N, C-alpha and C positions, 0 to 999 in steps of 0.2 A: 491078216484079212486075204481073202481070196478074191480075185476079180471074176470068178464064175458066179452066174445067176443063181438064186436060191430056187430050188425046186420043192414045190408044196404037193404033198400026196394026200389022198383021203379026204380032201375038201372039195365038194362039188361046186363047179362054176355057177354064177348066178348073180343076181341083184338082191341086196338085202337093205331095206330102208327101215329106220326106226326114229323115234322121237318127235312124232308129229302130235302126240297128245301130252297133257299136262305141262304145258309151257316149257317144253325141253327144245333144245337146239336139234333140229332134224339132221341126221347123219345117214348116209348111203354108202355101202361098200359093194363094189363090183369086182367079181373075180372071173376074168375071161377063161375061156377054154384053153388058151395058150399058156396060162399061169400068171398073167400080169394082173396086178391089183390096183384099183384106184378107190380112193375115198373123196366123197364130197362132204362138206360141212356147211349148214345154213340152208334155209328154204330155197333160195334161188339156185345155188349150186346143185342141191339135190334134185330139183326139177330139171335142170339142164342135163345132168348126168342120166337121169331116167329116160329123157327124150332122146339121148344120143345113142345108148347102148342097145345092142340086140343080143339078147341071151341066147346062147347057142351059135352065134356067129362072131368069129374073131375078126374084128376090124384092123388088128394089128398086122395080121398076115397079108391083108389086102394092101395096106400102106407100104409094106416091105416090098411087095411084087411091084407096085407102082414105082417106087423109087429106084428098083433095079433096072426097070425098063427104059 
């Protein structure tokens, strides 16, 4: 195993939500522009993720800059 992060190409960043119909468990996937992925499962977790992310804005880079300062 390599300690290098995995780089995903040809997949566009964004927020995808599914499972809100037919009594399914809601699931959301967020792919940040920097390549980080986050998944939320369950209605409350999906709502929290959707409220927190800004598609097209990388909050990870902002956090790294703040930590370095």
